[in-house]
C-alpha positions, -999 to +999 in steps of 0.1 A: -002-001-001+029+026+008+046+015-022+015+025-046+010+057-024+045+066-032+041+059-069+008+079-070+028+107-054+054+103-081+031+102-109+012+132-099+043+154-095+056+144-129+023+153-146+022+187-127+055+196-138+046+188-173+014+208-170+014+243-185+023+267-156-010+286-161-027+255-145-004+249-116-019+280-100-042+263-074-061+248-103-075+284-108-078+280-145-089+246-146-116+252-123-128+280-147-129+259-173-146+235-155-172+257-146-172+273-184-178+236-196-204+232-171-223+262-180-218+254-220-234+218-214-264+237-193-269+262-222-271+234-243-295+212-225-317+245-222-314+254-260-327+217-266-354+220-243-364+254-258-363+239-292-384+209-284-408+232-266-413+259-298-411+229-322-441+213-304-458+246-303-452+251-342-462+216-352-493+213-327-505+249-322-495+265-354-472+288-342-454+310-369-427+336-357-393+343-342-381+336-308-351+347-290-342+339-253-311+353-236-298+340-201-279+364-181-273+388-211-265+361-236-285+345-263-289+308-258-317+301-283-328+317-313-351+303-344-380+311-369-410+291-374-436+290-400-438+314-430-432+354-435-455+346-465-477+319-466-490+320-499-457+319-515-445+294-487-418+319-480-402+304-448-397+327-418-364+343-414-347+365-389-348+397-409-385+397-414-401+425-392-430+422-371-457+446-361-448+449-323-485+460-315-486+473-277-448+462-273-445+495-289-454+511-259-422+509-244-405+526-271-427+555-272-420+555-231-384+557-239-388+585-261-408+608-237-385+597-206-353+606-228-370+640-242-373+643-201-340+640-195-328+663-221-351+690-209-374+692-240-405+684-212-414+677-181-433+647-170-458+671-149-467+694-180-503+692-189-513+685-226-526+722-232-490+728-232-485+706-264-521+709-280-538+742-272-576+739-272-573+705-259-608+700-240-594+675-210-581+692-181-558+684-155-539+656-174-502+652-173-477+635-193-469+611-165-509+601-162-504+594-200-474+572-194-491+547-165-524+549-181-541+573-153-555+599-177-591+586-178-591+592-215-613+573-238-600+547-262-597+562-298-602+527-314-638+528-298-648+565-306-631+568-341-647+537-353-664+546-387-646+579-386-628+572-419-638+560-454-626+525-467-590+524-476-582+557-457-558+559-429-564+579-395-536+601-383-522+611-348-534+648-356-568+637-368-576+617-338-567+647-317-590+670-338-617+646-335-614+647-296-612+688-296-645+687-317-665+659-306-650+656-269-660+619-266-670+611-228-638+604-201-636+570-183-624+587-151-611+616-137-573+622-141-551+602-118-581+585-101-575+548-114-555+528-138-576+523-170-551+510-199-559+530-230-542+533-263-552+568-267-524+577-238-496+567-262-510+582-293-508+614-275-475+604-263-461+602-299-474+632-307-459+650-278-424+637-291-433+654-327-440+686-311-409+688-289-386+673-315-400+693-344-397+661-362-418+633-373-422+602-347-408+577-371-375+601-377-373+609-342-371+572-334-349+565-363-322+593-355-322+590-320-324+552-312-327+526-341-299+542-364-273+546-332-280+512-318-276+494-351-313+481-351-314+480-390-347+461-391-366+486-368-389+512-382-423+530-376-450+521-397-457+548-423-487+539-446-476+565-469-439+551-475-438+525-506-400+516-492-397+478-498-394+465-465-391+427-455-423+425-433-439+393-419-473+394-431-502+393-405-523+363-406-554+352-386-555+316-371-568+300-405-539+318-425-562+343-438-543+377-443-552+406-416-548+437-440-544+471-427-574+490-413-579+527-409-561+528-373-527+517-391-520+552-394-518+561-354-482+554-343-472+553-304-495+528-293-485+506-317-466+508-351-429+498-345-419+472-366-386+450-356-370+416-352-360+396-322-325+403-330-332+440-331-352+437-299-324+420-280-303+454-290-329+473-277-332+452-242-293+453-239-292+491-244-311+497-211-284+478-189-256+492-210-270+533-202-273+538-241-308+550-236-318+563-203-300+568-170-306+544-145-323+571-122-350+572-150-349+536-152-359+532-118-387+555-126-399+538-154-401+503-134-419+515-105-456+506-100-481+533-105-516+518-103-526+510-068-562+507-069-563+469-070-538+451-047-522+423-064-488+409-081-495+430-115-486+469-119-480+491-143-451+517-146-440+540-173-445+519-207-439+486-187-463+460-170-446+447-138-457+412-125-440+410-086-421+380-078-417+364-043-384+383-036-407+415-041-383+424-075-404+425-105-404+407-140-408+438-164-427+432-198-451+442-226-473+419-248-490+429-279-519+422-301-528+437-334-544+421-364-531+386-366-496+395-348-488+384-311-457+395-295-443+391-260-413+410-247-402+398-210-372+411-191-358+401-157-340+430-146-323+412-120-298+391-142-309+403-178-325+374-187-352+382-217-377+364-236-387+379-269-415+361-289-430+378-324-456+358-340-474+369-374-500+344-371-528+348-345-520+322-315-532+330-278-507+303-268-479+328-274-486+345-241-481+313-221-442+321-213-445+305-175-431+271-188-402+292-202-392+305-171-395+271-156-370+259-180-347+288-176-344+287-140-378+278-124-390+313-116-423+304-096-454+331-095-480+343-119-477+350-156-498+370-180-533+358-191-543+347-223-548+376-251-536+404-225-520+432-247 
């Protein structure tokens, strides 16, 4: 036994001397390599599980779209499913831009907060500062951001206001509000009432204070500097050829534009999962807003109904067991279902963009369980 131990010691010393110096330092690098190998293996297993999940969702539930999942700021899974153009059987590709629907709201909110940080406006400014003659008094910019304005939804009071083939614009909706004064839902800052009119007005305010079209402001301030090459604000009058994922209902019937597609701010941003990931990471990198302003954006601002859900400035919030929040927004417009979830504790992200109506898109709880077992509530089906 003693001889065997001596022999083992000699062999260990021999291999130690033969090993590179970098591996002799208390095994630090070896341990790091082991940790890296373990992390790589875990990510591969996670990617396999995610691929199995989305492949099943595509084959059994008809999912058509693009997916990007990132763990702690690093993409671990990205894939396209279905068709960009079903009629021509053009497969989905990673440069096809999707209508983000209400996920657009976090873009509009970011634009407003950027303008506030650059002293172009104050969140306490009332709407009359930007729209003289606007009939609804006592509403501030911040009330629009967190849906506490009490204003009616333009999708209802503007229904039937344009002829077939025509598009309403933000300015036209504002004029309708001035002339017809549709009834409010609540007094300003009395309760949370999700309303697309709020974000139409916010985009119009950006135009006022920047003296630029909303699409130009967003492109010049954010999209181009960040390298978001496939992201833009929809413009029905712009005939530029773009790679857009056509919108379909569940039966693969095309969902064409209607008159409301001329309105932007509440919707109207088109993007890809890769560009969305750039946008997501830019918040952490300080390329969009200061950390102080981000804290304001993530602060819960609807208090009427105690529970785990809330709304900040352009973001929905879900409180987790440790009292932190998942920050997210969903979208639904025509056949497009969109999901943008961000765990700001560790910069993990779920991005799902679908061009064929599918309510299963919103069920992201299984994905968090696969990533690292977050327990708690998730969004309701069809929530936008």
